[in-house]
C-alpha positions in Angstrom: 13.9 43.6 23.3 10.9 44.7 25.3 7.5 43.3 24.6 4.0 44.3 26.1 2.0 41.7 28.1 -1.3 42.1 29.9 -3.1 40.5 32.9 -6.5 41.3 34.4 -7.0 41.9 38.2 -10.2 42.5 40.3 -8.4 45.2 42.2 -8.3 49.0 42.1 -4.6 49.5 41.1 -2.4 52.3 40.0 0.6 51.9 37.7 3.0 53.7 39.8 2.3 51.7 42.8 2.4 48.3 41.2 5.3 46.0 40.3 5.3 42.7 38.3 8.0 40.1 38.8 8.6 37.1 36.4 10.0 33.9 37.8 10.9 31.0 35.3 9.5 27.7 36.4 10.3 25.2 37.9 13.3 27.3 39.2 15.2 30.4 38.3 15.8 34.0 39.4 12.9 36.3 39.2 13.1 39.5 37.2 11.1 42.7 38.2 9.6 44.8 35.4 7.8 48.1 35.1 3.9 48.4 34.8 3.0 50.7 31.9 -0.7 51.3 32.5 -3.6 50.1 34.6 -6.8 50.3 32.5 -10.4 49.9 33.9 -12.0 47.1 31.7 -15.5 46.6 33.3 -16.8 46.6 36.8 -13.8 46.2 39.2 -11.6 44.5 36.6 -8.4 46.3 35.7 -6.0 45.4 32.9 -2.3 45.6 34.0 0.0 46.2 31.0 3.7 45.6 31.7 7.0 45.4 29.7 8.9 42.1 29.4 12.5 43.3 29.8 15.1 42.4 27.2 17.2 40.6 29.9 14.6 37.7 29.6 15.5 36.0 26.4 14.3 32.3 25.9 14.1 30.6 22.5 11.5 28.0 23.3 8.2 28.4 25.3 9.0 28.9 28.9 6.5 28.9 31.8 6.9 31.9 34.2 5.1 32.6 37.5 3.9 36.2 37.3 3.7 38.0 40.7 2.0 41.4 41.1 2.7 43.5 44.2 1.8 47.0 45.2 -0.8 49.2 46.9 -4.4 49.7 45.9 -6.0 53.0 45.5 -7.3 52.5 49.0 -3.8 52.2 50.4 -4.0 48.4 51.0 -0.9 46.4 50.2 -1.3 43.4 48.1 0.8 40.4 46.8 -0.7 38.0 44.2 1.6 35.0 43.6 -0.7 32.0 43.9 -0.7 29.8 40.9 -0.8 32.6 38.2 1.4 31.6 35.3 2.0 32.5 31.8 3.8 30.9 28.9 6.2 33.5 27.3 8.5 33.1 24.4 10.9 36.0 23.7 11.8 36.8 20.0 9.8 33.9 18.4 10.9 33.0 15.0 8.5 34.0 12.1 6.2 31.2 10.9 3.1 30.4 9.0 0.1 29.7 11.2 -2.5 28.7 8.4 -3.4 28.4 4.7 -6.8 28.7 3.0 -7.5 26.6 1.1 -5.1 24.0 2.0 -5.0 22.0 -1.4 -5.7 22.2 -5.0 -5.9 19.7 -8.0 -3.7 19.3 -11.1 -4.1 22.1 -13.5 -6.0 24.4 -11.1 -5.4 28.1 -10.7 -6.5 29.4 -7.3 -5.7 32.1 -4.7 -4.4 30.9 -1.4 -4.4 33.1 1.7 -1.2 32.9 3.8 -1.6 33.8 7.6 1.8 34.5 9.1 2.9 34.5 12.8 5.5 37.1 13.9 6.1 38.0 10.2 6.7 41.3 8.6 5.3 40.8 5.1 6.1 43.7 2.7 4.5 44.4 -0.7 7.0 44.0 -3.3 9.5 42.3 -1.1 7.7 39.2 0.1 7.8 36.1 -2.2 6.5 32.5 -1.6 7.2 29.0 -2.9 4.7 26.0 -2.9 6.9 23.0 -3.7 8.4 22.0 -7.0 5.2 21.7 -9.2 3.6 25.1 -8.5 3.8 28.5 -10.1 3.4 31.4 -7.7 2.2 34.8 -9.2 3.3 33.8 -12.6 6.9 32.9 -11.7 8.6 29.8 -13.0 7.3 26.5 -11.7 9.1 25.5 -8.4 10.5 29.0 -7.8 9.7 31.8 -5.5 7.1 34.1 -6.8 5.4 37.5 -5.8 2.4 37.6 -3.5 0.0 40.3 -2.7 0.5 41.6 0.9 -2.6 42.5 2.9 -0.8 43.1 6.2 2.5 42.3 7.9 0.9 38.8 8.8 -1.3 38.2 5.8 -0.7 37.7 2.1 -2.4 36.1 -1.0 -0.5 33.8 -3.4 -1.9 33.2 -6.8 -1.1 29.5 -7.6 -1.1 27.5 -10.8 -0.7 23.8 -10.2 1.2 22.0 -13.0 -1.1 19.4 -14.8 1.9 16.9 -14.3 2.3 17.6 -10.7 3.3 14.9 -8.3 0.5 14.4 -5.8 1.1 14.8 -2.1 1.8 17.4 0.5 4.4 20.1 0.1 6.2 22.6 2.3 5.3 26.2 2.0 8.1 28.9 2.3 7.6 32.6 2.5 10.5 35.1 2.2 10.8 38.7 3.2 14.4 39.9 2.8 16.3 37.6 5.2 13.2 36.6 7.0 12.1 33.1 6.3 8.8 31.6 7.5 8.0 27.9 6.6 5.2 25.3 7.2 6.0 21.7 6.4 3.5 19.4 4.6 1.0 22.3 4.6 -0.5 22.3 1.1 -1.8 19.3 -0.7 -1.5 18.7 -4.4 -4.7 16.8 -4.9 -4.2 13.8 -7.3 -7.2 14.2 -9.3 -7.2 14.6 -13.1 -10.7 16.0 -13.1 -9.6 19.3 -14.4 -11.0 21.8 -16.9 -9.9 20.7 -20.4 -11.1 20.6 -24.0 -11.7 16.9 -23.7 -15.2 15.7 -25.2 -18.0 15.0 -22.8 -18.3 11.4 -21.6 -20.8 9.3 -19.7 -20.6 6.7 -16.8 -23.8 4.8 -16.2 -25.2 3.5 -12.9 -27.4 0.6 -12.8 -29.3 0.9 -9.4 -30.6 -2.1 -7.5 -32.0 -4.2 -10.5 -33.4 -7.2 -8.3 -37.1 -6.4 -9.2 -36.4 -6.1 -12.9 -34.1 -9.0 -13.2 -36.3 -11.4 -11.2 -39.8 -10.3 -12.3 -39.6 -7.9 -15.3 -37.0 -9.2 -17.8 -37.9 -6.8 -20.7 -37.5 -3.9 -18.4 -34.1 -5.2 -17.1 -32.8 -6.0 -20.7 -33.7 -2.5 -21.9 -31.0 -1.1 -19.7 -27.9 -2.8 -21.1 -29.4 -2.8 -24.6 -29.6 1.0 -24.3 -25.9 1.2 -23.1 -24.8 -0.9 -26.1 -26.8 1.0 -28.5 -25.5 4.4 -27.2 -22.0 3.6 -26.3 -20.7 5.8 -29.0 -23.2 8.5 -29.3 -23.0 9.1 -25.4 -19.3 8.3 -25.1 -20.0 5.9 -22.5 -16.7 5.0 -20.7 -18.0 2.6 -17.9 -21.1 1.0 -16.4 -21.3 0.4 -12.6 -23.8 -1.9 -10.9 -24.8 -0.8 -7.4 -25.6 -4.2 -6.0 -28.7 -6.3 -5.6 -28.4 -7.8 -9.0 -31.2 -10.3 -7.9 -34.0 -10.6 -5.5 -34.3 -14.2 -4.3 -30.8 -15.5 -5.0 -31.7 -18.3 -7.5 -29.8 -19.7 -10.5 -32.4 -18.5 -13.0 -32.2 -14.9 -11.6 -28.3 -14.8 -11.7 -28.5 -16.1 -15.2 -30.9 -13.4 -16.4 -28.7 -10.8 -14.6 -25.7 -12.2 -16.3 -27.5 -12.1 -19.8 -27.8 -8.4 -19.5 -24.3 -7.7 -18.3 -23.1 -9.9 -21.2 -24.4 -7.3 -23.5 -22.3 -4.6 -21.9 -19.4 -6.9 -22.0 -19.9 -7.6 -25.7 -20.1 -3.8 -26.4 -16.5 -3.6 -25.0 -17.3 -1.0 -22.4 -15.6 -1.3 -19.0 -17.9 -2.2 -16.2 -18.1 -3.5 -12.6 -20.9 -5.4 -11.0 -21.2 -4.5 -7.3 -22.7 -6.9 -4.8 -25.7 -6.2 -2.6 -27.2 -8.1 0.4 -29.6 -10.0 -1.9 -26.5 -11.3 -3.9 -25.0 -13.3 -0.9 -25.7 -16.9 -0.6 -27.8 -17.2 2.6 -26.8 -14.8 5.3 -27.7 -11.3 4.3 -30.8 -11.4 2.1 -33.3 -13.4 4.3 -35.6 -12.0 7.0 -33.3 -13.4 9.7 -29.8 -12.4 8.5 -26.8 -14.3 10.0 -23.9 -12.1 8.8 -22.7 -14.8 6.5 -20.7 -13.3 3.7 -20.5 -16.4 1.4 -21.1 -15.3 -2.1 -20.6 -18.4 -4.3 -23.4 -17.9 -6.7 -22.5 -14.3 -7.2 -18.9 -15.2 -8.0 -20.2 -18.0 -10.4 -21.8 -15.5 -12.5 -19.8 -12.3 -11.7 -16.5 -13.6 -10.5 -13.1 -12.3 -11.4 -13.0 -14.8 -14.4 -15.6 -12.6 -16.1 -12.9 -9.9 -16.3 -10.0 -12.1 -17.4 -8.0 -10.5 -20.1 -9.6 -7.0 -19.6 -6.9 -4.4 -19.8 -9.0 -2.1 -17.7 -9.6 -4.6 -14.9 -7.2 -3.8 -11.9 -7.7 -6.6 -9.6 -9.7 -7.8 -6.4 -9.5 -8.7 -2.8 -8.7 -12.4 -2.2 -9.6 -13.2 -5.8 -13.2 -12.6 -5.1 -15.2 -10.1 -7.1 -17.1 -8.6 -4.2 -14.2 -6.1 -3.9 -12.7 -5.2 -7.2 -11.5 -2.3 -9.1 -11.2 -1.0 -12.8 -9.3 1.9 -14.4 -9.7 3.8 -17.6 -8.9 7.1 -19.3 -11.1 9.5 -21.0 -8.8 12.0 -22.7 -6.8 13.6 -19.9 -9.3 12.4 -17.3 -7.8 9.3 -15.5 -10.3 7.3 -13.4 -10.5 4.5 -11.1 -13.8 2.7 -9.9 -13.6 0.6 -6.8 -16.5 -1.6 -5.7 -16.6 -2.7 -2.1 -18.7 -5.3 -0.4 -21.8 -4.5 1.6 -20.9 -2.7 4.7 -17.2 -3.6 4.2 -15.0 -5.3 6.9 -12.0 -3.3 8.1 -9.6 -5.6 6.4 -11.4 -4.8 3.0 -10.9 -1.0 3.7 -7.3 -1.7 4.4 -7.0 -3.4 1.0 -8.9 -0.5 -0.7 -6.6 1.9 0.8 -3.6 0.1 -0.8 -5.4 0.3 -4.1 -6.0 4.0 -3.9 -2.4 4.7 -2.5 -0.9 2.8 -5.4 -2.9 4.8 -7.9 -2.2 8.5 -6.8 -2.8 9.9 -10.2 -6.4 8.7 -10.7 -9.5 10.2 -9.6 -11.5 7.6 -7.6 -15.2 6.6 -7.6 -16.1 4.4 -4.7 -19.2 2.1 -5.2 -20.7 0.3 -2.4 -24.3 -1.1 -1.9 -25.0 0.6 1.5 -23.6 4.0 2.4 -26.0 6.8 2.0 -29.6 7.0 3.2 -32.3 8.3 1.0 -32.3 11.5 3.0 -28.7 12.3 2.1 -27.1 11.2 5.5 -24.7 8.4 5.9 -26.1 5.1 7.0 -25.3 4.3 10.6 -25.2 0.9 12.4 -28.6 1.2 13.9 -30.4 2.8 11.0 -33.1 0.9 9.2 -31.3 -1.6 7.0 -28.0 -0.6 8.5 -25.2 -3.2 9.3 -26.8 -4.2 12.6 -30.0 -5.4 10.9 -27.8 -7.9 9.0 -25.8 -9.1 11.9 -22.7 -7.1 10.6 -22.3 -5.2 13.9 -18.4 -5.4 13.8 -18.2 -4.1 10.3 -18.1 -0.5 8.9 -21.4 1.6 8.4 -21.5 4.6 6.1 -20.0 7.0 8.6 -17.0 4.6 9.5 -16.4 4.2 5.7 -16.1 8.0 5.7 -14.0 8.4 8.7 -11.7 5.3 8.1 -11.1 5.5 4.4 -13.0 7.9 2.3 -12.2 11.3 3.9 -8.5 10.2 4.2 -8.0 10.1 0.4 -7.9 13.3 -1.6 -8.4 11.6 -4.9 -11.7 10.1 -4.0 -14.3 12.5 -5.5 -17.5 10.4 -5.7 -19.2 7.7 -3.6 -22.3 6.0 -5.1 -24.8 3.6 -3.3 -28.2 2.2 -3.4 -30.0 -0.3 -1.0 -32.3 2.0 0.9 -35.8 1.5 -0.5 -38.8 3.5 -1.8 -39.1 7.3 -1.6 -37.3 9.3 -2.3 -35.4 7.4 -5.1 -32.3 9.5 -5.2 -30.4 11.8 -2.8 -27.3 13.8 -2.9 -25.0 15.4 -0.4 -21.4 16.6 -0.4 -18.6 16.7 2.2 -14.9 17.6 2.3 -12.1 15.2 2.9 -9.2 16.0 5.3 -7.3 17.7 2.5 -10.3 20.0 1.7 -11.1 18.0 -1.3 -14.8 17.9 -2.4 -16.5 14.5 -2.2 -19.9 13.9 -3.9 -22.2 11.4 -2.3 -25.0 10.0 -4.6 -27.8 7.5 -3.6 -29.9 6.0 -6.3 -32.5 3.2 -6.0 -35.8 2.9 -7.9 -36.8 -0.8 -6.9 -40.1 0.3 -5.4 -41.3 1.7 -8.6 -43.6 0.0 -11.2 -42.0 -2.9 -12.9 -39.3 -3.2 -10.1 -37.8 0.2 -11.2 -39.1 1.0 -14.7 -35.5 0.5 -16.0 -34.3 3.8 -14.6 -30.5 4.4 -14.8 -28.3 7.3 -13.5 -26.5 8.9 -16.4 -23.4 10.8 -15.1 -22.3 13.1 -17.9 -18.7 14.4 -17.3 -18.3 17.8 -18.9 -14.5 18.6 -18.8 -14.9 21.9 -20.7 -17.4 23.0 -18.1 -15.8 21.5 -15.1 -18.9 19.6 -13.9 -20.9 16.5 -14.0 -24.5 16.5 -15.0 -26.5 13.7 -13.4 -29.9 12.7 -15.0 -32.1 9.6 -14.5 -33.3 8.0 -17.6 -35.4 5.0 -18.5 -34.9 3.5 -21.9 -38.0 1.2 -21.3 -40.2 4.4 -20.9 -38.0 6.6 -23.0 -38.5 9.2 -20.1 -36.5 11.0 -17.5 -37.1 11.2 -13.8 -37.0 14.9 -13.0 -36.3 14.2 -9.3 -33.1 12.6 -10.1 -31.1 15.6 -11.6 -28.0 17.0 -10.0 -25.1 19.1 -10.9 -21.7 18.0 -9.4 -18.8 20.5 -9.7 -15.2 19.3 -10.4 -13.8 21.7 -7.9 -12.0 20.4 -5.0 
């Protein structure tokens, strides 16, 4: 079979007076071939088009030295052989070069563009399969189904992912008659139960840095858990998450006051998780001269794993210490997991967290950690104000490293929440896409610089499965008022 190739030369050539030879490298017999055309491209550059003869037949990429000899239009003989090589593959097998998008979640229906390589897609004859848990073009789940062909190398497959699919990567196969094109581990079934459904709305409440309220303004602090307990049913509150910095000065009376409020949530029977902030460590991270000491004795005295003993929704902790813990709960068809991580976590903690996420592939994951996002929506770096280096945590993971080493690697992580960064603005939002193409929401909330240590503002995340979105508002029970700057709409779509 003959194929056409092209090379460019800065010479005045004619096709009839030019010859091309192809010599396989590092050794082998050269083959001479015919020059079809010589075309002027620009200036003095000519494009030499030649046929690769059918006598050359290699099944793997093989390097050939391309030699061009002949006579120029001016009658000058030339011979170019120095170092010019090309990699040629005769009769390459058909394949799939790319997909867009590269993943979808449970229950989703989406179009996927298939880009073929050396394929001959034909409308009505080409079919595709995306693993055992996907319907293509309305065909039975797991079977080959019809696609819409746009060109011999482009087609669109309409996919419906089973709500009960197994998460992970699947091989994509495309058939046209006897021609088979495949791409292994090419499409991700994203293990997130956040799908459109008729489930009722439900709420997750975030308590931002409460240190000023717990330490100096007890009525303001107590209005927060009291509101949660009073509205648990009407707001369908499924979980409460503390973002860390429970206290300001790390004293027993402060921790006792903080625990008093969290006990109200506990008594209401609502799952919750109290994150740790730099002010909650014993001595090394909250002073003006941080030492990097992660001792958290007082925090674990009041908010240790014993607090969660017997709770069916409590998943576990790292080294039996509550700074790194997780909970799980279901809200109708929505299956969620909340993971709280220590302040700028150590790498061994991220390894533990990876194990938790890997062991729960069917749950959509919220990661809560005290320091992650700056109040301008960028991830906190080591040298940023109040970044890890300020606290002598130079060897641990900043916000960007958390993203690179953990968050973006897991397609079932859909939300990261944090506080820590002080004053204006009091909230920020940004989004990014993980390695599987999954959408990750990043939310920062911290009101500690406001009057009364925060005025009791809480972030209310209302999940709306029937609309496929999460409505974020910021509300103070103490003021009975909303903060209009803390309003966001987060889409379920991955």
